[in-house]
N, C-alpha and C positions, 0 to 999 in steps of 0.2 A: 504492501500499496504505499503512498508517495504521503510521504510524513511531512510535506514540504504549505500542505494546502490542512497541516492537521485546528490551525488557528483561528480561521476562517470556512471550514467550516467539522466543529465541535465530534458533530452527532451521526460522522457520514460511515458504512457501515466497507466492510469489506465487498471484493466480489462472491464467498462463499454464503458468504450469509445473506445479502440482499439476490440471489437464486433460492437461497429457501422465503426470503418474504414474500416471493413475485406471488409466486398464488396467491397468493390475501388478498390480494390488492389489481389483479390481473379482471374482477370486474367489475371495480370502484374506479378502474382508467379510462375500462372504454367506453363506463355510462357516463365520464366526462370527459372523454371523444365525442360520441353520441353528442355532443348536450351543444360541441363546438360545429360542430358541424350545420356551414349555410340554410337556411333554405332552399328548396329547388327555382327556378325561376322560367323551364324548360327554355334557356339556351344549351348549349351543347357546342365544345371546342374537338375538332377529329384533328389526328395528326396523321400526312394524309406521308408522311417522310419514311424510302427504303426502308425495306427490314431484312441485311444481309441473315440469310438463311443456310445456307452453303458457301462451299467455293465456286467462286464465280465458274472451273470449270465446268459442274456439278452442275448448274442453275436450270439445262432442257430435259436432265433427266428426274429433278427433286418430281411427284407425283402427289403431294398429301393433300390436293387441289385440285388435281387430275378433276375436270366433268363440273364441276360446277360453275 
């Protein structure tokens, strides 16, 4: 654990203790993040950038979406 921040964060727990505490606060964290979500406006943004799914030499042989 970093000793140089103990004055700023006196109740900081180490990684092992944090892993033991996480299941108890998971529901609280999820509900907090759900509460922070904005209300839907009906406006959506679509990213049309190309996704490289395979090496350039294999692009023509890729059949994942063949027929769709």
